[in-house]
PyMOL Python script that loads the backbone (N, CA, C, O; Angstrom):
from pymol import cmd

cmd.read_pdbstr("""\
ATOM      1  N   MET A   1     106.657  94.173 124.067  1.00  0.00           N
ATOM      2  CA  MET A   1     105.904  94.404 122.844  1.00  0.00           C
ATOM      3  C   MET A   1     105.455  95.862 122.816  1.00  0.00           C
ATOM      4  O   MET A   1     104.986  96.399 123.820  1.00  0.00           O
ATOM      5  N   THR A   2     105.604  96.490 121.662  1.00  0.00           N
ATOM      6  CA  THR A   2     105.221  97.891 121.526  1.00  0.00           C
ATOM      7  C   THR A   2     103.822  98.013 120.950  1.00  0.00           C
ATOM      8  O   THR A   2     103.264  97.053 120.419  1.00  0.00           O
ATOM      9  N   GLU A   3     103.269  99.202 121.064  1.00  0.00           N
ATOM     10  CA  GLU A   3     101.940  99.471 120.524  1.00  0.00           C
ATOM     11  C   GLU A   3     101.949  99.269 119.014  1.00  0.00           C
ATOM     12  O   GLU A   3     102.884  99.688 118.331  1.00  0.00           O
ATOM     13  N   GLY A   4     100.905  98.627 118.496  1.00  0.00           N
ATOM     14  CA  GLY A   4     100.807  98.396 117.061  1.00  0.00           C
ATOM     15  C   GLY A   4     101.533  97.150 116.598  1.00  0.00           C
ATOM     16  O   GLY A   4     101.585  96.871 115.400  1.00  0.00           O
ATOM     17  N   GLU A   5     102.101  96.386 117.546  1.00  0.00           N
ATOM     18  CA  GLU A   5     102.814  95.159 117.210  1.00  0.00           C
ATOM     19  C   GLU A   5     101.885  93.964 117.438  1.00  0.00           C
ATOM     20  O   GLU A   5     101.135  93.935 118.414  1.00  0.00           O
ATOM     21  N   PHE A   6     101.938  92.984 116.542  1.00  0.00           N
ATOM     22  CA  PHE A   6     101.088  91.793 116.646  1.00  0.00           C
ATOM     23  C   PHE A   6     101.549  90.916 117.803  1.00  0.00           C
ATOM     24  O   PHE A   6     102.746  90.685 117.978  1.00  0.00           O
ATOM     25  N   ASP A   7     100.607  90.435 118.581  1.00  0.00           N
ATOM     26  CA  ASP A   7     100.897  89.536 119.690  1.00  0.00           C
ATOM     27  C   ASP A   7     100.713  88.096 119.208  1.00  0.00           C
ATOM     28  O   ASP A   7      99.580  87.683 118.960  1.00  0.00           O
ATOM     29  N   PRO A   8     101.788  87.323 119.068  1.00  0.00           N
ATOM     30  CA  PRO A   8     101.677  85.952 118.561  1.00  0.00           C
ATOM     31  C   PRO A   8     100.753  85.059 119.385  1.00  0.00           C
ATOM     32  O   PRO A   8     100.285  84.035 118.887  1.00  0.00           O
ATOM     33  N   ARG A   9     100.484  85.426 120.631  1.00  0.00           N
ATOM     34  CA  ARG A   9      99.553  84.629 121.439  1.00  0.00           C
ATOM     35  C   ARG A   9      98.144  84.656 120.848  1.00  0.00           C
ATOM     36  O   ARG A   9      97.323  83.794 121.162  1.00  0.00           O
ATOM     37  N   MET A  10      97.862  85.641 119.996  1.00  0.00           N
ATOM     38  CA  MET A  10      96.545  85.718 119.348  1.00  0.00           C
ATOM     39  C   MET A  10      96.308  84.524 118.420  1.00  0.00           C
ATOM     40  O   MET A  10      95.160  84.205 118.110  1.00  0.00           O
ATOM     41  N   LEU A  11      97.376  83.863 117.975  1.00  0.00           N
ATOM     42  CA  LEU A  11      97.235  82.714 117.084  1.00  0.00           C
ATOM     43  C   LEU A  11      96.401  81.608 117.707  1.00  0.00           C
ATOM     44  O   LEU A  11      95.774  80.826 116.993  1.00  0.00           O
ATOM     45  N   GLU A  12      96.388  81.536 119.022  1.00  0.00           N
ATOM     46  CA  GLU A  12      95.593  80.526 119.714  1.00  0.00           C
ATOM     47  C   GLU A  12      94.102  80.714 119.453  1.00  0.00           C
ATOM     48  O   GLU A  12      93.341  79.747 119.496  1.00  0.00           O
ATOM     49  N   ALA A  13      93.678  81.947 119.184  1.00  0.00           N
ATOM     50  CA  ALA A  13      92.264  82.255 119.006  1.00  0.00           C
ATOM     51  C   ALA A  13      91.874  82.472 117.542  1.00  0.00           C
ATOM     52  O   ALA A  13      90.688  82.466 117.211  1.00  0.00           O
ATOM     53  N   LEU A  14      92.855  82.662 116.672  1.00  0.00           N
ATOM     54  CA  LEU A  14      92.556  82.969 115.276  1.00  0.00           C
ATOM     55  C   LEU A  14      92.610  81.734 114.388  1.00  0.00           C
ATOM     56  O   LEU A  14      93.472  80.871 114.551  1.00  0.00           O
ATOM     57  N   ILE A  15      91.670  81.666 113.443  1.00  0.00           N
ATOM     58  CA  ILE A  15      91.675  80.618 112.427  1.00  0.00           C
ATOM     59  C   ILE A  15      91.377  81.269 111.081  1.00  0.00           C
ATOM     60  O   ILE A  15      90.874  82.391 111.023  1.00  0.00           O
ATOM     61  N   CYS A  16      91.688  80.565 110.015  1.00  0.00           N
ATOM     62  CA  CYS A  16      91.380  81.060 108.681  1.00  0.00           C
ATOM     63  C   CYS A  16      89.862  81.133 108.518  1.00  0.00           C
ATOM     64  O   CYS A  16      89.168  80.149 108.774  1.00  0.00           O
ATOM     65  N   PRO A  17      89.343  82.276 108.099  1.00  0.00           N
ATOM     66  CA  PRO A  17      87.891  82.404 107.939  1.00  0.00           C
ATOM     67  C   PRO A  17      87.331  81.544 106.806  1.00  0.00           C
ATOM     68  O   PRO A  17      86.132  81.265 106.777  1.00  0.00           O
ATOM     69  N   MET A  18      88.176  81.128 105.889  1.00  0.00           N
ATOM     70  CA  MET A  18      87.705  80.309 104.762  1.00  0.00           C
ATOM     71  C   MET A  18      87.729  78.814 105.079  1.00  0.00           C
ATOM     72  O   MET A  18      86.769  78.098 104.795  1.00  0.00           O
ATOM     73  N   THR A  19      88.834  78.346 105.671  1.00  0.00           N
ATOM     74  CA  THR A  19      89.015  76.908 105.881  1.00  0.00           C
ATOM     75  C   THR A  19      88.836  76.472 107.326  1.00  0.00           C
ATOM     76  O   THR A  19      88.703  75.281 107.605  1.00  0.00           O
ATOM     77  N   HIS A  20      88.832  77.428 108.244  1.00  0.00           N
ATOM     78  CA  HIS A  20      88.755  77.170 109.686  1.00  0.00           C
ATOM     79  C   HIS A  20      89.952  76.372 110.187  1.00  0.00           C
ATOM     80  O   HIS A  20      89.852  75.660 111.186  1.00  0.00           O
ATOM     81  N   GLN A  21      91.081  76.489 109.497  1.00  0.00           N
ATOM     82  CA  GLN A  21      92.323  75.837 109.895  1.00  0.00           C
ATOM     83  C   GLN A  21      93.208  76.837 110.639  1.00  0.00           C
ATOM     84  O   GLN A  21      92.968  78.044 110.603  1.00  0.00           O
ATOM     85  N   THR A  22      94.226  76.319 111.306  1.00  0.00           N
ATOM     86  CA  THR A  22      95.145  77.182 112.029  1.00  0.00           C
ATOM     87  C   THR A  22      95.990  78.007 111.062  1.00  0.00           C
ATOM     88  O   THR A  22      96.108  77.685 109.880  1.00  0.00           O
ATOM     89  N   LEU A  23      96.572  79.073 111.593  1.00  0.00           N
ATOM     90  CA  LEU A  23      97.374  80.005 110.805  1.00  0.00           C
ATOM     91  C   LEU A  23      98.824  79.982 111.281  1.00  0.00           C
ATOM     92  O   LEU A  23      99.112  79.605 112.417  1.00  0.00           O
ATOM     93  N   ILE A  24      99.723  80.386 110.403  1.00  0.00           N
ATOM     94  CA  ILE A  24     101.145  80.486 110.710  1.00  0.00           C
ATOM     95  C   ILE A  24     101.521  81.958 110.656  1.00  0.00           C
ATOM     96  O   ILE A  24     101.188  82.658 109.700  1.00  0.00           O
ATOM     97  N   TYR A  25     102.217  82.421 111.689  1.00  0.00           N
ATOM     98  CA  TYR A  25     102.631  83.820 111.777  1.00  0.00           C
ATOM     99  C   TYR A  25     103.968  84.000 111.073  1.00  0.00           C
ATOM    100  O   TYR A  25     104.958  83.363 111.434  1.00  0.00           O
ATOM    101  N   ASP A  26     103.994  84.870 110.069  1.00  0.00           N
ATOM    102  CA  ASP A  26     105.228  85.241 109.371  1.00  0.00           C
ATOM    103  C   ASP A  26     105.610  86.635 109.851  1.00  0.00           C
ATOM    104  O   ASP A  26     105.095  87.639 109.358  1.00  0.00           O
ATOM    105  N   ALA A  27     106.527  86.681 110.826  1.00  0.00           N
ATOM    106  CA  ALA A  27     106.914  87.957 111.445  1.00  0.00           C
ATOM    107  C   ALA A  27     107.610  88.872 110.451  1.00  0.00           C
ATOM    108  O   ALA A  27     107.417  90.087 110.489  1.00  0.00           O
ATOM    109  N   ALA A  28     108.417  88.302 109.563  1.00  0.00           N
ATOM    110  CA  ALA A  28     109.173  89.116 108.609  1.00  0.00           C
ATOM    111  C   ALA A  28     108.251  89.871 107.661  1.00  0.00           C
ATOM    112  O   ALA A  28     108.509  91.030 107.337  1.00  0.00           O
ATOM    113  N   ARG A  29     107.189  89.229 107.219  1.00  0.00           N
ATOM    114  CA  ARG A  29     106.259  89.861 106.269  1.00  0.00           C
ATOM    115  C   ARG A  29     105.030  90.454 106.947  1.00  0.00           C
ATOM    116  O   ARG A  29     104.211  91.103 106.296  1.00  0.00           O
ATOM    117  N   GLN A  30     104.902  90.231 108.256  1.00  0.00           N
ATOM    118  CA  GLN A  30     103.731  90.688 109.008  1.00  0.00           C
ATOM    119  C   GLN A  30     102.449  90.173 108.343  1.00  0.00           C
ATOM    120  O   GLN A  30     101.578  90.939 107.930  1.00  0.00           O
ATOM    121  N   GLU A  31     102.377  88.844 108.261  1.00  0.00           N
ATOM    122  CA  GLU A  31     101.230  88.164 107.661  1.00  0.00           C
ATOM    123  C   GLU A  31     100.884  86.930 108.479  1.00  0.00           C
ATOM    124  O   GLU A  31     101.719  86.370 109.189  1.00  0.00           O
ATOM    125  N   LEU A  32      99.626  86.525 108.356  1.00  0.00           N
ATOM    126  CA  LEU A  32      99.179  85.247 108.883  1.00  0.00           C
ATOM    127  C   LEU A  32      98.911  84.354 107.677  1.00  0.00           C
ATOM    128  O   LEU A  32      98.107  84.693 106.808  1.00  0.00           O
ATOM    129  N   ILE A  33      99.584  83.221 107.634  1.00  0.00           N
ATOM    130  CA  ILE A  33      99.536  82.332 106.478  1.00  0.00           C
ATOM    131  C   ILE A  33      98.527  81.212 106.700  1.00  0.00           C
ATOM    132  O   ILE A  33      98.530  80.546 107.736  1.00  0.00           O
ATOM    133  N   SER A  34      97.670  81.021 105.709  1.00  0.00           N
ATOM    134  CA  SER A  34      96.768  79.872 105.684  1.00  0.00           C
ATOM    135  C   SER A  34      97.201  79.001 104.506  1.00  0.00           C
ATOM    136  O   SER A  34      96.882  79.286 103.351  1.00  0.00           O
ATOM    137  N   ARG A  35      97.934  77.934 104.823  1.00  0.00           N
ATOM    138  CA  ARG A  35      98.388  77.038 103.748  1.00  0.00           C
ATOM    139  C   ARG A  35      97.200  76.340 103.081  1.00  0.00           C
ATOM    140  O   ARG A  35      97.205  76.115 101.871  1.00  0.00           O
ATOM    141  N   ALA A  36      96.193  76.002 103.870  1.00  0.00           N
ATOM    142  CA  ALA A  36      95.019  75.312 103.342  1.00  0.00           C
ATOM    143  C   ALA A  36      94.289  76.154 102.299  1.00  0.00           C
ATOM    144  O   ALA A  36      93.818  75.625 101.292  1.00  0.00           O
ATOM    145  N   ALA A  37      94.194  77.455 102.536  1.00  0.00           N
ATOM    146  CA  ALA A  37      93.498  78.358 101.604  1.00  0.00           C
ATOM    147  C   ALA A  37      94.444  78.934 100.563  1.00  0.00           C
ATOM    148  O   ALA A  37      94.001  79.467  99.545  1.00  0.00           O
ATOM    149  N   GLY A  38      95.755  78.830 100.813  1.00  0.00           N
ATOM    150  CA  GLY A  38      96.726  79.422  99.899  1.00  0.00           C
ATOM    151  C   GLY A  38      96.719  80.938  99.960  1.00  0.00           C
ATOM    152  O   GLY A  38      96.926  81.610  98.950  1.00  0.00           O
ATOM    153  N   LEU A  39      96.476  81.481 101.172  1.00  0.00           N
ATOM    154  CA  LEU A  39      96.374  82.928 101.354  1.00  0.00           C
ATOM    155  C   LEU A  39      97.264  83.406 102.488  1.00  0.00           C
ATOM    156  O   LEU A  39      97.564  82.661 103.422  1.00  0.00           O
ATOM    157  N   ALA A  40      97.680  84.662 102.391  1.00  0.00           N
ATOM    158  CA  ALA A  40      98.421  85.329 103.452  1.00  0.00           C
ATOM    159  C   ALA A  40      97.644  86.584 103.833  1.00  0.00           C
ATOM    160  O   ALA A  40      97.502  87.511 103.035  1.00  0.00           O
ATOM    161  N   TYR A  41      97.151  86.596 105.053  1.00  0.00           N
ATOM    162  CA  TYR A  41      96.378  87.732 105.552  1.00  0.00           C
ATOM    163  C   TYR A  41      97.331  88.765 106.151  1.00  0.00           C
ATOM    164  O   TYR A  41      98.193  88.413 106.957  1.00  0.00           O
ATOM    165  N   PRO A  42      97.190  90.028 105.771  1.00  0.00           N
ATOM    166  CA  PRO A  42      98.112  91.051 106.280  1.00  0.00           C
ATOM    167  C   PRO A  42      97.822  91.414 107.738  1.00  0.00           C
ATOM    168  O   PRO A  42      96.702  91.270 108.228  1.00  0.00           O
ATOM    169  N   ILE A  43      98.865  91.886 108.404  1.00  0.00           N
ATOM    170  CA  ILE A  43      98.731  92.436 109.750  1.00  0.00           C
ATOM    171  C   ILE A  43      99.090  93.911 109.627  1.00  0.00           C
ATOM    172  O   ILE A  43     100.206  94.255 109.237  1.00  0.00           O
ATOM    173  N   ARG A  44      98.151  94.770 109.956  1.00  0.00           N
ATOM    174  CA  ARG A  44      98.363  96.224 109.847  1.00  0.00           C
ATOM    175  C   ARG A  44      98.206  96.865 111.211  1.00  0.00           C
ATOM    176  O   ARG A  44      97.157  96.750 111.845  1.00  0.00           O
ATOM    177  N   GLY A  45      99.244  97.534 111.657  1.00  0.00           N
ATOM    178  CA  GLY A  45      99.200  98.182 112.966  1.00  0.00           C
ATOM    179  C   GLY A  45      98.961  97.204 114.089  1.00  0.00           C
ATOM    180  O   GLY A  45      98.358  97.556 115.103  1.00  0.00           O
ATOM    181  N   GLY A  46      99.430  95.967 113.921  1.00  0.00           N
ATOM    182  CA  GLY A  46      99.260  94.946 114.941  1.00  0.00           C
ATOM    183  C   GLY A  46      97.942  94.213 114.884  1.00  0.00           C
ATOM    184  O   GLY A  46      97.689  93.325 115.698  1.00  0.00           O
ATOM    185  N   ILE A  47      97.090  94.577 113.926  1.00  0.00           N
ATOM    186  CA  ILE A  47      95.757  93.973 113.820  1.00  0.00           C
ATOM    187  C   ILE A  47      95.664  93.130 112.553  1.00  0.00           C
ATOM    188  O   ILE A  47      95.875  93.649 111.457  1.00  0.00           O
ATOM    189  N   PRO A  48      95.348  91.825 112.680  1.00  0.00           N
ATOM    190  CA  PRO A  48      95.185  90.980 111.500  1.00  0.00           C
ATOM    191  C   PRO A  48      93.952  91.399 110.697  1.00  0.00           C
ATOM    192  O   PRO A  48      92.885  91.637 111.262  1.00  0.00           O
ATOM    193  N   VAL A  49      94.109  91.485 109.396  1.00  0.00           N
ATOM    194  CA  VAL A  49      93.001  91.806 108.497  1.00  0.00           C
ATOM    195  C   VAL A  49      92.569  90.486 107.862  1.00  0.00           C
ATOM    196  O   VAL A  49      93.168  90.018 106.894  1.00  0.00           O
ATOM    197  N   MET A  50      91.519  89.899 108.426  1.00  0.00           N
ATOM    198  CA  MET A  50      91.096  88.553 108.047  1.00  0.00           C
ATOM    199  C   MET A  50      90.018  88.561 106.964  1.00  0.00           C
ATOM    200  O   MET A  50      88.993  87.892 107.093  1.00  0.00           O
ATOM    201  N   LEU A  51      90.255  89.310 105.913  1.00  0.00           N
ATOM    202  CA  LEU A  51      89.319  89.400 104.798  1.00  0.00           C
ATOM    203  C   LEU A  51      89.962  88.806 103.556  1.00  0.00           C
ATOM    204  O   LEU A  51      91.109  89.120 103.238  1.00  0.00           O
ATOM    205  N   GLU A  52      89.239  87.960 102.859  1.00  0.00           N
ATOM    206  CA  GLU A  52      89.766  87.318 101.666  1.00  0.00           C
ATOM    207  C   GLU A  52      90.191  88.366 100.616  1.00  0.00           C
ATOM    208  O   GLU A  52      91.206  88.191  99.943  1.00  0.00           O
ATOM    209  N   ASP A  53      89.430  89.425 100.485  1.00  0.00           N
ATOM    210  CA  ASP A  53      89.749  90.467  99.497  1.00  0.00           C
ATOM    211  C   ASP A  53      91.065  91.195  99.802  1.00  0.00           C
ATOM    212  O   ASP A  53      91.686  91.753  98.898  1.00  0.00           O
ATOM    213  N   GLU A  54      91.488  91.191 101.062  1.00  0.00           N
ATOM    214  CA  GLU A  54      92.719  91.853 101.472  1.00  0.00           C
ATOM    215  C   GLU A  54      93.922  90.899 101.476  1.00  0.00           C
ATOM    216  O   GLU A  54      95.070  91.334 101.568  1.00  0.00           O
ATOM    217  N   ALA A  55      93.645  89.604 101.376  1.00  0.00           N
ATOM    218  CA  ALA A  55      94.716  88.601 101.458  1.00  0.00           C
ATOM    219  C   ALA A  55      95.509  88.506 100.159  1.00  0.00           C
ATOM    220  O   ALA A  55      95.016  88.777  99.064  1.00  0.00           O
ATOM    221  N   ARG A  56      96.773  88.103 100.344  1.00  0.00           N
ATOM    222  CA  ARG A  56      97.668  87.881  99.198  1.00  0.00           C
ATOM    223  C   ARG A  56      97.650  86.391  98.884  1.00  0.00           C
ATOM    224  O   ARG A  56      97.748  85.548  99.775  1.00  0.00           O
ATOM    225  N   ARG A  57      97.523  86.088  97.597  1.00  0.00           N
ATOM    226  CA  ARG A  57      97.575  84.671  97.173  1.00  0.00           C
ATOM    227  C   ARG A  57      99.008  84.175  97.253  1.00  0.00           C
ATOM    228  O   ARG A  57      99.944  84.862  96.843  1.00  0.00           O
ATOM    229  N   LEU A  58      99.166  82.965  97.789  1.00  0.00           N
ATOM    230  CA  LEU A  58     100.484  82.358  97.855  1.00  0.00           C
ATOM    231  C   LEU A  58     100.810  81.699  96.523  1.00  0.00           C
ATOM    232  O   LEU A  58      99.927  81.175  95.845  1.00  0.00           O
ATOM    233  N   ASP A  59     102.075  81.732  96.160  1.00  0.00           N
ATOM    234  CA  ASP A  59     102.514  81.108  94.902  1.00  0.00           C
ATOM    235  C   ASP A  59     102.576  79.600  95.023  1.00  0.00           C
ATOM    236  O   ASP A  59     102.925  78.918  94.060  1.00  0.00           O
TER     237      ASP A  59
END
""", "prot")
cmd.dss("prot")
cmd.show_as("cartoon", "prot")
cmd.util.cbc("prot")
cmd.orient("prot")
């Protein structure tokens, strides 16, 4: 793993801040998906941005 890359092992410790449900890692889009909230949280520089205002709404 290189610097600035997301470590999927972090998923064990991360939950959706809105629903407190588990997240799904989308490596292609560099997002953490919360199906329960209908949001995709971005990962920037290997760091998840777990803010609702920064999340993308899922269709």
